[in-house]
PDB file of N, CA, C and O in Angstrom:
ATOM      1  N   MET A   1      62.975 194.431 170.280  1.00  0.00           N
ATOM      2  CA  MET A   1      62.569 195.013 169.111  1.00  0.00           C
ATOM      3  C   MET A   1      61.543 194.187 168.470  1.00  0.00           C
ATOM      4  O   MET A   1      61.710 192.980 168.292  1.00  0.00           O
ATOM      5  N   PRO A   2      60.429 194.849 168.104  1.00  0.00           N
ATOM      6  CA  PRO A   2      59.201 194.105 167.416  1.00  0.00           C
ATOM      7  C   PRO A   2      59.641 193.611 166.095  1.00  0.00           C
ATOM      8  O   PRO A   2      60.561 194.165 165.493  1.00  0.00           O
ATOM      9  N   LEU A   3      58.981 192.533 165.603  1.00  0.00           N
ATOM     10  CA  LEU A   3      59.207 192.046 164.259  1.00  0.00           C
ATOM     11  C   LEU A   3      58.338 192.815 163.270  1.00  0.00           C
ATOM     12  O   LEU A   3      57.215 193.247 163.532  1.00  0.00           O
ATOM     13  N   THR A   4      58.971 192.940 162.110  1.00  0.00           N
ATOM     14  CA  THR A   4      58.292 193.608 161.024  1.00  0.00           C
ATOM     15  C   THR A   4      57.285 192.676 160.415  1.00  0.00           C
ATOM     16  O   THR A   4      57.408 191.482 160.690  1.00  0.00           O
ATOM     17  N   THR A   5      56.305 193.052 159.624  1.00  0.00           N
ATOM     18  CA  THR A   5      55.333 192.357 159.000  1.00  0.00           C
ATOM     19  C   THR A   5      55.969 191.173 158.057  1.00  0.00           C
ATOM     20  O   THR A   5      55.467 190.050 158.029  1.00  0.00           O
ATOM     21  N   LYS A   6      57.140 191.541 157.278  1.00  0.00           N
ATOM     22  CA  LYS A   6      57.744 190.575 156.495  1.00  0.00           C
ATOM     23  C   LYS A   6      58.426 189.554 157.332  1.00  0.00           C
ATOM     24  O   LYS A   6      58.308 188.369 157.021  1.00  0.00           O
ATOM     25  N   GLN A   7      59.173 189.927 158.431  1.00  0.00           N
ATOM     26  CA  GLN A   7      59.685 189.023 159.230  1.00  0.00           C
ATOM     27  C   GLN A   7      58.610 188.072 159.986  1.00  0.00           C
ATOM     28  O   GLN A   7      58.874 186.891 160.207  1.00  0.00           O
ATOM     29  N   ASN A   8      57.543 188.589 160.317  1.00  0.00           N
ATOM     30  CA  ASN A   8      56.504 187.804 160.971  1.00  0.00           C
ATOM     31  C   ASN A   8      55.976 186.671 160.068  1.00  0.00           C
ATOM     32  O   ASN A   8      55.812 185.503 160.423  1.00  0.00           O
ATOM     33  N   GLN A   9      55.717 187.223 158.769  1.00  0.00           N
ATOM     34  CA  GLN A   9      55.256 186.277 157.701  1.00  0.00           C
ATOM     35  C   GLN A   9      56.259 185.250 157.429  1.00  0.00           C
ATOM     36  O   GLN A   9      55.838 184.115 157.204  1.00  0.00           O
ATOM     37  N   HIS A  10      57.475 185.456 157.413  1.00  0.00           N
ATOM     38  CA  HIS A  10      58.564 184.389 157.222  1.00  0.00           C
ATOM     39  C   HIS A  10      58.588 183.422 158.355  1.00  0.00           C
ATOM     40  O   HIS A  10      58.677 182.215 158.133  1.00  0.00           O
ATOM     41  N   LEU A  11      58.517 183.880 159.494  1.00  0.00           N
ATOM     42  CA  LEU A  11      58.428 183.053 160.753  1.00  0.00           C
ATOM     43  C   LEU A  11      57.125 182.162 160.765  1.00  0.00           C
ATOM     44  O   LEU A  11      57.204 181.026 161.231  1.00  0.00           O
ATOM     45  N   ARG A  12      56.024 182.600 160.309  1.00  0.00           N
ATOM     46  CA  ARG A  12      54.771 181.955 160.183  1.00  0.00           C
ATOM     47  C   ARG A  12      54.950 180.762 159.192  1.00  0.00           C
ATOM     48  O   ARG A  12      54.553 179.617 159.404  1.00  0.00           O
ATOM     49  N   GLY A  13      55.552 181.164 158.170  1.00  0.00           N
ATOM     50  CA  GLY A  13      55.855 180.035 157.058  1.00  0.00           C
ATOM     51  C   GLY A  13      56.622 178.877 157.550  1.00  0.00           C
ATOM     52  O   GLY A  13      56.339 177.707 157.292  1.00  0.00           O
ATOM     53  N   LEU A  14      57.749 179.328 158.374  1.00  0.00           N
ATOM     54  CA  LEU A  14      58.593 178.281 158.942  1.00  0.00           C
ATOM     55  C   LEU A  14      57.829 177.430 159.961  1.00  0.00           C
ATOM     56  O   LEU A  14      58.022 176.219 160.069  1.00  0.00           O
ATOM     57  N   ALA A  15      56.990 178.090 160.672  1.00  0.00           N
ATOM     58  CA  ALA A  15      56.308 177.286 161.742  1.00  0.00           C
ATOM     59  C   ALA A  15      55.264 176.363 161.246  1.00  0.00           C
ATOM     60  O   ALA A  15      54.875 175.413 161.926  1.00  0.00           O
ATOM     61  N   HIS A  16      54.770 176.656 159.972  1.00  0.00           N
ATOM     62  CA  HIS A  16      53.634 175.994 159.466  1.00  0.00           C
ATOM     63  C   HIS A  16      53.856 174.353 159.547  1.00  0.00           C
ATOM     64  O   HIS A  16      52.884 173.634 159.783  1.00  0.00           O
ATOM     65  N   HIS A  17      55.105 173.822 159.353  1.00  0.00           N
ATOM     66  CA  HIS A  17      55.431 172.412 159.378  1.00  0.00           C
ATOM     67  C   HIS A  17      55.900 171.741 160.686  1.00  0.00           C
ATOM     68  O   HIS A  17      56.055 170.523 160.781  1.00  0.00           O
ATOM     69  N   ILE A  18      56.108 172.587 161.650  1.00  0.00           N
ATOM     70  CA  ILE A  18      56.534 172.041 162.915  1.00  0.00           C
ATOM     71  C   ILE A  18      55.296 171.768 163.888  1.00  0.00           C
ATOM     72  O   ILE A  18      54.243 172.405 163.851  1.00  0.00           O
ATOM     73  N   LYS A  19      55.582 170.746 164.745  1.00  0.00           N
ATOM     74  CA  LYS A  19      54.546 170.296 165.567  1.00  0.00           C
ATOM     75  C   LYS A  19      54.795 171.011 166.940  1.00  0.00           C
ATOM     76  O   LYS A  19      55.894 171.456 167.271  1.00  0.00           O
ATOM     77  N   PRO A  20      53.644 171.076 167.714  1.00  0.00           N
ATOM     78  CA  PRO A  20      53.767 171.685 169.165  1.00  0.00           C
ATOM     79  C   PRO A  20      54.798 170.961 169.952  1.00  0.00           C
ATOM     80  O   PRO A  20      54.748 169.732 169.991  1.00  0.00           O
ATOM     81  N   VAL A  21      55.708 171.597 170.568  1.00  0.00           N
ATOM     82  CA  VAL A  21      56.764 171.212 171.422  1.00  0.00           C
ATOM     83  C   VAL A  21      56.183 170.943 172.828  1.00  0.00           C
ATOM     84  O   VAL A  21      56.349 169.872 173.412  1.00  0.00           O
ATOM     85  N   ILE A  22      55.519 171.947 173.313  1.00  0.00           N
ATOM     86  CA  ILE A  22      54.899 171.989 174.656  1.00  0.00           C
ATOM     87  C   ILE A  22      53.368 171.999 174.594  1.00  0.00           C
ATOM     88  O   ILE A  22      52.816 172.728 173.769  1.00  0.00           O
ATOM     89  N   ILE A  23      52.651 171.223 175.430  1.00  0.00           N
ATOM     90  CA  ILE A  23      51.323 171.183 175.469  1.00  0.00           C
ATOM     91  C   ILE A  23      50.874 171.543 177.061  1.00  0.00           C
ATOM     92  O   ILE A  23      51.178 170.837 178.023  1.00  0.00           O
ATOM     93  N   ILE A  24      50.162 172.670 177.126  1.00  0.00           N
ATOM     94  CA  ILE A  24      49.714 173.185 178.411  1.00  0.00           C
ATOM     95  C   ILE A  24      48.278 172.560 178.545  1.00  0.00           C
ATOM     96  O   ILE A  24      47.429 172.637 177.657  1.00  0.00           O
ATOM     97  N   GLY A  25      48.097 171.918 179.783  1.00  0.00           N
ATOM     98  CA  GLY A  25      46.927 171.259 180.098  1.00  0.00           C
ATOM     99  C   GLY A  25      45.908 172.055 180.968  1.00  0.00           C
ATOM    100  O   GLY A  25      45.987 173.282 180.918  1.00  0.00           O
ATOM    101  N   ASN A  26      45.029 171.525 181.700  1.00  0.00           N
ATOM    102  CA  ASN A  26      44.032 172.138 182.508  1.00  0.00           C
ATOM    103  C   ASN A  26      44.739 172.893 183.591  1.00  0.00           C
ATOM    104  O   ASN A  26      44.231 173.931 184.013  1.00  0.00           O
ATOM    105  N   ALA A  27      45.826 172.471 184.052  1.00  0.00           N
ATOM    106  CA  ALA A  27      46.531 173.249 185.265  1.00  0.00           C
ATOM    107  C   ALA A  27      47.046 174.548 184.842  1.00  0.00           C
ATOM    108  O   ALA A  27      47.399 175.379 185.678  1.00  0.00           O
ATOM    109  N   GLY A  28      47.105 174.762 183.600  1.00  0.00           N
ATOM    110  CA  GLY A  28      47.586 176.150 183.135  1.00  0.00           C
ATOM    111  C   GLY A  28      49.000 176.301 182.944  1.00  0.00           C
ATOM    112  O   GLY A  28      49.709 175.346 182.625  1.00  0.00           O
ATOM    113  N   LEU A  29      49.479 177.567 183.143  1.00  0.00           N
ATOM    114  CA  LEU A  29      50.891 177.849 182.955  1.00  0.00           C
ATOM    115  C   LEU A  29      51.626 177.733 184.317  1.00  0.00           C
ATOM    116  O   LEU A  29      51.636 178.705 185.072  1.00  0.00           O
ATOM    117  N   THR A  30      52.191 176.668 184.623  1.00  0.00           N
ATOM    118  CA  THR A  30      52.824 176.416 185.886  1.00  0.00           C
ATOM    119  C   THR A  30      54.416 176.857 185.762  1.00  0.00           C
ATOM    120  O   THR A  30      54.893 177.068 184.647  1.00  0.00           O
ATOM    121  N   GLU A  31      55.103 176.968 186.797  1.00  0.00           N
ATOM    122  CA  GLU A  31      56.506 177.227 186.776  1.00  0.00           C
ATOM    123  C   GLU A  31      57.199 176.173 185.984  1.00  0.00           C
ATOM    124  O   GLU A  31      58.059 176.523 185.176  1.00  0.00           O
ATOM    125  N   ALA A  32      56.895 174.877 186.144  1.00  0.00           N
ATOM    126  CA  ALA A  32      57.586 173.861 185.448  1.00  0.00           C
ATOM    127  C   ALA A  32      57.362 173.967 183.954  1.00  0.00           C
ATOM    128  O   ALA A  32      58.305 173.826 183.176  1.00  0.00           O
ATOM    129  N   VAL A  33      56.159 174.207 183.553  1.00  0.00           N
ATOM    130  CA  VAL A  33      55.936 174.345 182.166  1.00  0.00           C
ATOM    131  C   VAL A  33      56.720 175.716 181.544  1.00  0.00           C
ATOM    132  O   VAL A  33      57.366 175.709 180.496  1.00  0.00           O
ATOM    133  N   LEU A  34      56.549 176.722 182.294  1.00  0.00           N
ATOM    134  CA  LEU A  34      57.334 177.947 181.943  1.00  0.00           C
ATOM    135  C   LEU A  34      58.837 177.608 181.670  1.00  0.00           C
ATOM    136  O   LEU A  34      59.388 178.020 180.649  1.00  0.00           O
ATOM    137  N   GLU A  35      59.471 176.873 182.573  1.00  0.00           N
ATOM    138  CA  GLU A  35      60.882 176.518 182.379  1.00  0.00           C
ATOM    139  C   GLU A  35      61.005 175.645 181.212  1.00  0.00           C
ATOM    140  O   GLU A  35      61.945 175.830 180.439  1.00  0.00           O
ATOM    141  N   GLU A  36      60.158 174.718 181.005  1.00  0.00           N
ATOM    142  CA  GLU A  36      60.337 173.897 179.766  1.00  0.00           C
ATOM    143  C   GLU A  36      60.235 174.721 178.500  1.00  0.00           C
ATOM    144  O   GLU A  36      60.940 174.476 177.520  1.00  0.00           O
ATOM    145  N   ILE A  37      59.353 175.695 178.535  1.00  0.00           N
ATOM    146  CA  ILE A  37      59.190 176.620 177.341  1.00  0.00           C
ATOM    147  C   ILE A  37      60.504 177.439 177.117  1.00  0.00           C
ATOM    148  O   ILE A  37      60.971 177.628 175.994  1.00  0.00           O
ATOM    149  N   LYS A  38      61.077 177.923 178.302  1.00  0.00           N
ATOM    150  CA  LYS A  38      62.319 178.566 178.118  1.00  0.00           C
ATOM    151  C   LYS A  38      63.434 177.722 177.486  1.00  0.00           C
ATOM    152  O   LYS A  38      64.180 178.150 176.606  1.00  0.00           O
ATOM    153  N   ILE A  39      63.484 176.539 177.986  1.00  0.00           N
ATOM    154  CA  ILE A  39      64.547 175.587 177.508  1.00  0.00           C
ATOM    155  C   ILE A  39      64.344 175.213 176.008  1.00  0.00           C
ATOM    156  O   ILE A  39      65.289 175.197 175.220  1.00  0.00           O
ATOM    157  N   ALA A  40      63.049 174.909 175.652  1.00  0.00           N
ATOM    158  CA  ALA A  40      62.679 174.636 174.243  1.00  0.00           C
ATOM    159  C   ALA A  40      62.941 175.906 173.283  1.00  0.00           C
ATOM    160  O   ALA A  40      63.444 175.740 172.172  1.00  0.00           O
ATOM    161  N   ILE A  41      62.635 176.985 173.688  1.00  0.00           N
ATOM    162  CA  ILE A  41      62.792 178.194 172.733  1.00  0.00           C
ATOM    163  C   ILE A  41      64.253 178.437 172.740  1.00  0.00           C
ATOM    164  O   ILE A  41      64.741 178.845 171.686  1.00  0.00           O
ATOM    165  N   ALA A  42      65.030 178.250 173.764  1.00  0.00           N
ATOM    166  CA  ALA A  42      66.493 178.513 173.768  1.00  0.00           C
ATOM    167  C   ALA A  42      67.069 177.459 172.737  1.00  0.00           C
ATOM    168  O   ALA A  42      68.057 177.818 172.096  1.00  0.00           O
ATOM    169  N   HIS A  43      66.587 176.280 172.525  1.00  0.00           N
ATOM    170  CA  HIS A  43      67.176 175.344 171.773  1.00  0.00           C
ATOM    171  C   HIS A  43      66.676 175.434 170.280  1.00  0.00           C
ATOM    172  O   HIS A  43      67.428 175.245 169.324  1.00  0.00           O
ATOM    173  N   HIS A  44      65.381 175.731 170.171  1.00  0.00           N
ATOM    174  CA  HIS A  44      64.807 175.695 168.768  1.00  0.00           C
ATOM    175  C   HIS A  44      64.666 177.099 168.163  1.00  0.00           C
ATOM    176  O   HIS A  44      64.657 177.200 166.936  1.00  0.00           O
ATOM    177  N   GLU A  45      64.568 178.060 168.845  1.00  0.00           N
ATOM    178  CA  GLU A  45      64.241 179.494 168.423  1.00  0.00           C
ATOM    179  C   GLU A  45      62.814 179.678 168.094  1.00  0.00           C
ATOM    180  O   GLU A  45      62.239 180.681 168.518  1.00  0.00           O
ATOM    181  N   LEU A  46      62.213 178.842 167.408  1.00  0.00           N
ATOM    182  CA  LEU A  46      60.855 178.891 166.941  1.00  0.00           C
ATOM    183  C   LEU A  46      60.084 177.640 167.372  1.00  0.00           C
ATOM    184  O   LEU A  46      60.346 176.500 166.988  1.00  0.00           O
ATOM    185  N   ILE A  47      59.012 178.018 168.291  1.00  0.00           N
ATOM    186  CA  ILE A  47      58.251 176.761 168.717  1.00  0.00           C
ATOM    187  C   ILE A  47      56.804 176.994 168.714  1.00  0.00           C
ATOM    188  O   ILE A  47      56.310 178.114 168.584  1.00  0.00           O
ATOM    189  N   LYS A  48      56.073 175.807 168.875  1.00  0.00           N
ATOM    190  CA  LYS A  48      54.656 175.903 168.802  1.00  0.00           C
ATOM    191  C   LYS A  48      54.312 175.439 170.305  1.00  0.00           C
ATOM    192  O   LYS A  48      54.944 174.557 170.887  1.00  0.00           O
ATOM    193  N   VAL A  49      53.334 176.080 170.806  1.00  0.00           N
ATOM    194  CA  VAL A  49      52.804 175.628 172.132  1.00  0.00           C
ATOM    195  C   VAL A  49      51.223 175.535 172.010  1.00  0.00           C
ATOM    196  O   VAL A  49      50.517 176.483 171.664  1.00  0.00           O
ATOM    197  N   LYS A  50      50.783 174.325 172.324  1.00  0.00           N
ATOM    198  CA  LYS A  50      49.392 173.933 172.300  1.00  0.00           C
ATOM    199  C   LYS A  50      48.778 174.220 173.659  1.00  0.00           C
ATOM    200  O   LYS A  50      49.244 173.671 174.656  1.00  0.00           O
ATOM    201  N   ILE A  51      47.766 175.045 173.740  1.00  0.00           N
ATOM    202  CA  ILE A  51      47.132 175.495 175.027  1.00  0.00           C
ATOM    203  C   ILE A  51      45.660 174.897 175.124  1.00  0.00           C
ATOM    204  O   ILE A  51      44.693 175.392 174.544  1.00  0.00           O
ATOM    205  N   ASN A  52      45.618 173.760 175.939  1.00  0.00           N
ATOM    206  CA  ASN A  52      44.323 173.113 176.037  1.00  0.00           C
ATOM    207  C   ASN A  52      43.450 173.633 177.182  1.00  0.00           C
ATOM    208  O   ASN A  52      42.324 173.204 177.433  1.00  0.00           O
ATOM    209  N   ALA A  53      44.116 174.644 177.880  1.00  0.00           N
ATOM    210  CA  ALA A  53      43.283 175.181 179.001  1.00  0.00           C
ATOM    211  C   ALA A  53      42.281 176.278 178.741  1.00  0.00           C
ATOM    212  O   ALA A  53      42.585 177.175 177.955  1.00  0.00           O
ATOM    213  N   GLY A  54      41.199 176.273 179.296  1.00  0.00           N
ATOM    214  CA  GLY A  54      40.301 177.505 179.381  1.00  0.00           C
ATOM    215  C   GLY A  54      39.761 177.868 178.118  1.00  0.00           C
ATOM    216  O   GLY A  54      39.813 177.196 177.088  1.00  0.00           O
ATOM    217  N   GLU A  55      39.185 179.102 178.294  1.00  0.00           N
ATOM    218  CA  GLU A  55      38.512 179.895 177.151  1.00  0.00           C
ATOM    219  C   GLU A  55      39.385 180.726 176.475  1.00  0.00           C
ATOM    220  O   GLU A  55      40.576 180.718 176.789  1.00  0.00           O
ATOM    221  N   ARG A  56      38.931 181.512 175.506  1.00  0.00           N
ATOM    222  CA  ARG A  56      39.742 182.439 174.643  1.00  0.00           C
ATOM    223  C   ARG A  56      40.495 183.413 175.529  1.00  0.00           C
ATOM    224  O   ARG A  56      41.690 183.621 175.315  1.00  0.00           O
ATOM    225  N   GLU A  57      39.875 183.992 176.473  1.00  0.00           N
ATOM    226  CA  GLU A  57      40.565 185.080 177.255  1.00  0.00           C
ATOM    227  C   GLU A  57      41.625 184.407 178.129  1.00  0.00           C
ATOM    228  O   GLU A  57      42.701 184.973 178.320  1.00  0.00           O
ATOM    229  N   GLU A  58      41.362 183.264 178.640  1.00  0.00           N
ATOM    230  CA  GLU A  58      42.388 182.681 179.551  1.00  0.00           C
ATOM    231  C   GLU A  58      43.617 182.329 178.628  1.00  0.00           C
ATOM    232  O   GLU A  58      44.765 182.492 179.043  1.00  0.00           O
ATOM    233  N   ARG A  59      43.352 181.848 177.380  1.00  0.00           N
ATOM    234  CA  ARG A  59      44.497 181.398 176.488  1.00  0.00           C
ATOM    235  C   ARG A  59      45.295 182.731 176.152  1.00  0.00           C
ATOM    236  O   ARG A  59      46.526 182.745 176.124  1.00  0.00           O
ATOM    237  N   GLN A  60      44.565 183.778 175.916  1.00  0.00           N
ATOM    238  CA  GLN A  60      45.243 184.986 175.542  1.00  0.00           C
ATOM    239  C   GLN A  60      46.186 185.544 176.660  1.00  0.00           C
ATOM    240  O   GLN A  60      47.254 186.117 176.442  1.00  0.00           O
ATOM    241  N   GLU A  61      45.595 185.274 177.985  1.00  0.00           N
ATOM    242  CA  GLU A  61      46.476 185.644 179.116  1.00  0.00           C
ATOM    243  C   GLU A  61      47.617 184.788 179.241  1.00  0.00           C
ATOM    244  O   GLU A  61      48.658 185.256 179.701  1.00  0.00           O
ATOM    245  N   ILE A  62      47.538 183.467 178.851  1.00  0.00           N
ATOM    246  CA  ILE A  62      48.614 182.554 178.981  1.00  0.00           C
ATOM    247  C   ILE A  62      49.710 182.924 177.979  1.00  0.00           C
ATOM    248  O   ILE A  62      50.897 182.801 178.281  1.00  0.00           O
ATOM    249  N   ILE A  63      49.296 183.394 176.740  1.00  0.00           N
ATOM    250  CA  ILE A  63      50.123 183.797 175.680  1.00  0.00           C
ATOM    251  C   ILE A  63      50.848 185.002 176.001  1.00  0.00           C
ATOM    252  O   ILE A  63      52.010 185.125 175.615  1.00  0.00           O
ATOM    253  N   SER A  64      50.251 185.934 176.696  1.00  0.00           N
ATOM    254  CA  SER A  64      50.783 187.184 177.206  1.00  0.00           C
ATOM    255  C   SER A  64      51.915 186.826 178.169  1.00  0.00           C
ATOM    256  O   SER A  64      53.030 187.339 178.079  1.00  0.00           O
ATOM    257  N   ASN A  65      51.596 185.969 179.047  1.00  0.00           N
ATOM    258  CA  ASN A  65      52.435 185.523 180.171  1.00  0.00           C
ATOM    259  C   ASN A  65      53.692 184.884 179.509  1.00  0.00           C
ATOM    260  O   ASN A  65      54.796 185.264 179.900  1.00  0.00           O
ATOM    261  N   ILE A  66      53.605 183.988 178.584  1.00  0.00           N
ATOM    262  CA  ILE A  66      54.660 183.387 177.907  1.00  0.00           C
ATOM    263  C   ILE A  66      55.681 184.332 177.295  1.00  0.00           C
ATOM    264  O   ILE A  66      56.900 184.225 177.436  1.00  0.00           O
ATOM    265  N   THR A  67      55.044 185.271 176.599  1.00  0.00           N
ATOM    266  CA  THR A  67      55.796 186.409 175.903  1.00  0.00           C
ATOM    267  C   THR A  67      56.564 187.295 176.816  1.00  0.00           C
ATOM    268  O   THR A  67      57.684 187.653 176.450  1.00  0.00           O
ATOM    269  N   THR A  68      56.092 187.697 177.975  1.00  0.00           N
ATOM    270  CA  THR A  68      56.782 188.411 178.900  1.00  0.00           C
ATOM    271  C   THR A  68      57.784 187.641 179.684  1.00  0.00           C
ATOM    272  O   THR A  68      58.924 188.088 179.814  1.00  0.00           O
ATOM    273  N   GLU A  69      57.430 186.523 180.208  1.00  0.00           N
ATOM    274  CA  GLU A  69      58.168 185.695 181.054  1.00  0.00           C
ATOM    275  C   GLU A  69      59.442 185.121 180.401  1.00  0.00           C
ATOM    276  O   GLU A  69      60.524 185.030 180.982  1.00  0.00           O
ATOM    277  N   CYS A  70      59.179 184.713 179.027  1.00  0.00           N
ATOM    278  CA  CYS A  70      60.332 184.033 178.273  1.00  0.00           C
ATOM    279  C   CYS A  70      61.003 185.050 177.339  1.00  0.00           C
ATOM    280  O   CYS A  70      61.865 184.660 176.551  1.00  0.00           O
ATOM    281  N   ASP A  71      60.618 186.415 177.401  1.00  0.00           N
ATOM    282  CA  ASP A  71      61.171 187.404 176.523  1.00  0.00           C
ATOM    283  C   ASP A  71      61.349 186.997 175.083  1.00  0.00           C
ATOM    284  O   ASP A  71      62.434 186.966 174.503  1.00  0.00           O
ATOM    285  N   CYS A  72      60.147 186.679 174.549  1.00  0.00           N
ATOM    286  CA  CYS A  72      60.061 186.163 173.283  1.00  0.00           C
ATOM    287  C   CYS A  72      58.993 186.927 172.477  1.00  0.00           C
ATOM    288  O   CYS A  72      58.219 187.680 173.068  1.00  0.00           O
ATOM    289  N   HIS A  73      58.931 186.756 171.157  1.00  0.00           N
ATOM    290  CA  HIS A  73      57.928 187.327 170.283  1.00  0.00           C
ATOM    291  C   HIS A  73      56.762 186.383 170.044  1.00  0.00           C
ATOM    292  O   HIS A  73      57.000 185.209 169.758  1.00  0.00           O
ATOM    293  N   HIS A  74      55.587 186.802 170.138  1.00  0.00           N
ATOM    294  CA  HIS A  74      54.434 186.008 169.761  1.00  0.00           C
ATOM    295  C   HIS A  74      54.239 186.157 168.268  1.00  0.00           C
ATOM    296  O   HIS A  74      53.906 187.251 167.811  1.00  0.00           O
ATOM    297  N   VAL A  75      54.424 185.146 167.518  1.00  0.00           N
ATOM    298  CA  VAL A  75      54.318 185.259 166.065  1.00  0.00           C
ATOM    299  C   VAL A  75      52.855 185.161 165.610  1.00  0.00           C
ATOM    300  O   VAL A  75      52.392 185.957 164.793  1.00  0.00           O
ATOM    301  N   GLN A  76      52.165 184.207 166.135  1.00  0.00           N
ATOM    302  CA  GLN A  76      50.909 183.722 165.593  1.00  0.00           C
ATOM    303  C   GLN A  76      50.111 182.944 166.625  1.00  0.00           C
ATOM    304  O   GLN A  76      50.698 182.275 167.475  1.00  0.00           O
ATOM    305  N   SER A  77      48.695 183.022 166.567  1.00  0.00           N
ATOM    306  CA  SER A  77      47.953 182.062 167.212  1.00  0.00           C
ATOM    307  C   SER A  77      46.803 181.538 166.375  1.00  0.00           C
ATOM    308  O   SER A  77      46.025 182.332 165.846  1.00  0.00           O
ATOM    309  N   ILE A  78      46.677 180.286 166.243  1.00  0.00           N
ATOM    310  CA  ILE A  78      45.543 179.812 165.442  1.00  0.00           C
ATOM    311  C   ILE A  78      44.797 178.769 166.407  1.00  0.00           C
ATOM    312  O   ILE A  78      45.352 177.713 166.713  1.00  0.00           O
ATOM    313  N   GLY A  79      43.602 179.082 166.844  1.00  0.00           N
ATOM    314  CA  GLY A  79      42.857 178.190 167.697  1.00  0.00           C
ATOM    315  C   GLY A  79      43.595 178.167 169.055  1.00  0.00           C
ATOM    316  O   GLY A  79      43.777 179.169 169.747  1.00  0.00           O
ATOM    317  N   ARG A  80      44.000 176.910 169.362  1.00  0.00           N
ATOM    318  CA  ARG A  80      44.637 176.653 170.676  1.00  0.00           C
ATOM    319  C   ARG A  80      46.162 176.636 170.500  1.00  0.00           C
ATOM    320  O   ARG A  80      46.865 176.480 171.497  1.00  0.00           O
ATOM    321  N   VAL A  81      46.696 176.783 169.317  1.00  0.00           N
ATOM    322  CA  VAL A  81      48.181 176.867 169.164  1.00  0.00           C
ATOM    323  C   VAL A  81      48.741 178.177 168.974  1.00  0.00           C
ATOM    324  O   VAL A  81      48.298 178.985 168.157  1.00  0.00           O
ATOM    325  N   GLY A  82      49.774 178.392 169.777  1.00  0.00           N
ATOM    326  CA  GLY A  82      50.513 179.731 169.647  1.00  0.00           C
ATOM    327  C   GLY A  82      52.024 179.461 169.180  1.00  0.00           C
ATOM    328  O   GLY A  82      52.675 178.474 169.524  1.00  0.00           O
ATOM    329  N   VAL A  83      52.459 180.439 168.385  1.00  0.00           N
ATOM    330  CA  VAL A  83      53.841 180.238 167.808  1.00  0.00           C
ATOM    331  C   VAL A  83      54.697 181.390 168.438  1.00  0.00           C
ATOM    332  O   VAL A  83      54.306 182.557 168.445  1.00  0.00           O
ATOM    333  N   PHE A  84      55.861 180.993 168.952  1.00  0.00           N
ATOM    334  CA  PHE A  84      56.713 181.941 169.667  1.00  0.00           C
ATOM    335  C   PHE A  84      58.150 181.851 169.089  1.00  0.00           C
ATOM    336  O   PHE A  84      58.619 180.770 168.733  1.00  0.00           O
ATOM    337  N   TYR A  85      58.863 183.065 169.004  1.00  0.00           N
ATOM    338  CA  TYR A  85      60.206 183.154 168.466  1.00  0.00           C
ATOM    339  C   TYR A  85      61.043 183.858 169.392  1.00  0.00           C
ATOM    340  O   TYR A  85      60.576 184.844 169.961  1.00  0.00           O
ATOM    341  N   ARG A  86      62.345 183.445 169.644  1.00  0.00           N
ATOM    342  CA  ARG A  86      63.372 184.174 170.328  1.00  0.00           C
ATOM    343  C   ARG A  86      64.646 183.878 169.665  1.00  0.00           C
ATOM    344  O   ARG A  86      65.032 182.710 169.700  1.00  0.00           O
ATOM    345  N   PRO A  87      65.397 184.810 169.031  1.00  0.00           N
ATOM    346  CA  PRO A  87      66.684 184.484 168.569  1.00  0.00           C
ATOM    347  C   PRO A  87      67.629 183.968 169.607  1.00  0.00           C
ATOM    348  O   PRO A  87      67.578 184.449 170.739  1.00  0.00           O
ATOM    349  N   SER A  88      68.480 183.037 169.315  1.00  0.00           N
ATOM    350  CA  SER A  88      69.462 182.437 170.299  1.00  0.00           C
ATOM    351  C   SER A  88      70.903 183.098 169.958  1.00  0.00           C
ATOM    352  O   SER A  88      71.018 183.888 169.020  1.00  0.00           O
ATOM    353  N   GLU A  89      71.862 182.769 170.681  1.00  0.00           N
ATOM    354  CA  GLU A  89      73.158 183.181 170.572  1.00  0.00           C
ATOM    355  C   GLU A  89      73.793 182.638 169.139  1.00  0.00           C
ATOM    356  O   GLU A  89      74.438 183.364 168.383  1.00  0.00           O
ATOM    357  N   GLU A  90      73.520 181.319 168.906  1.00  0.00           N
ATOM    358  CA  GLU A  90      73.917 180.706 167.711  1.00  0.00           C
ATOM    359  C   GLU A  90      72.719 180.579 166.723  1.00  0.00           C
ATOM    360  O   GLU A  90      71.864 179.700 166.826  1.00  0.00           O
ATOM    361  N   LYS A  91      72.737 181.513 165.780  1.00  0.00           N
ATOM    362  CA  LYS A  91      71.554 181.670 164.836  1.00  0.00           C
ATOM    363  C   LYS A  91      71.206 180.394 164.183  1.00  0.00           C
ATOM    364  O   LYS A  91      72.085 179.815 163.543  1.00  0.00           O
ATOM    365  N   LYS A  92      69.972 179.869 164.276  1.00  0.00           N
ATOM    366  CA  LYS A  92      69.485 178.735 163.486  1.00  0.00           C
ATOM    367  C   LYS A  92      68.568 179.206 162.378  1.00  0.00           C
ATOM    368  O   LYS A  92      68.479 178.553 161.338  1.00  0.00           O
ATOM    369  N   ILE A  93      67.881 180.325 162.573  1.00  0.00           N
ATOM    370  CA  ILE A  93      66.860 180.829 161.734  1.00  0.00           C
ATOM    371  C   ILE A  93      67.320 182.157 161.286  1.00  0.00           C
ATOM    372  O   ILE A  93      67.573 183.014 162.133  1.00  0.00           O
ATOM    373  N   THR A  94      67.454 182.410 159.980  1.00  0.00           N
ATOM    374  CA  THR A  94      67.876 183.665 159.463  1.00  0.00           C
ATOM    375  C   THR A  94      66.534 184.323 158.952  1.00  0.00           C
ATOM    376  O   THR A  94      65.838 183.821 158.069  1.00  0.00           O
ATOM    377  N   ILE A  95      66.257 185.468 159.586  1.00  0.00           N
ATOM    378  CA  ILE A  95      64.930 186.210 159.099  1.00  0.00           C
ATOM    379  C   ILE A  95      65.376 187.423 158.324  1.00  0.00           C
ATOM    380  O   ILE A  95      66.438 188.011 158.529  1.00  0.00           O
ATOM    381  N   PRO A  96      64.410 187.775 157.348  1.00  0.00           N
ATOM    382  CA  PRO A  96      64.725 188.861 156.471  1.00  0.00           C
ATOM    383  C   PRO A  96      64.693 190.179 157.243  1.00  0.00           C
ATOM    384  O   PRO A  96      64.139 190.236 158.341  1.00  0.00           O
ATOM    385  N   LYS A  97      65.289 191.254 156.674  1.00  0.00           N
ATOM    386  CA  LYS A  97      65.341 192.505 157.221  1.00  0.00           C
ATOM    387  C   LYS A  97      64.178 193.388 156.843  1.00  0.00           C
ATOM    388  O   LYS A  97      64.111 194.539 157.273  1.00  0.00           O
TER     389      LYS A  97
END
């Protein structure tokens, strides 16, 4: 289910103060990095990922792959940092309806 504009704004506000949990280097999105992202998003629900690899198109492709592989929502991208959200079984973040 896609997020509404209000929900997306709320998550962007929450993400403002958090630091990137995962940093993707020049090797790109490897299986090990993808597993770490899955673990981090399951634990935190809302994470920032810093993507140091490639140009804009390559970063967009990495963001798209993270979204599909981790079954999460892409909340926002600013420069080289992407914000992702996936609700967990035990809710840590309450988003508005």
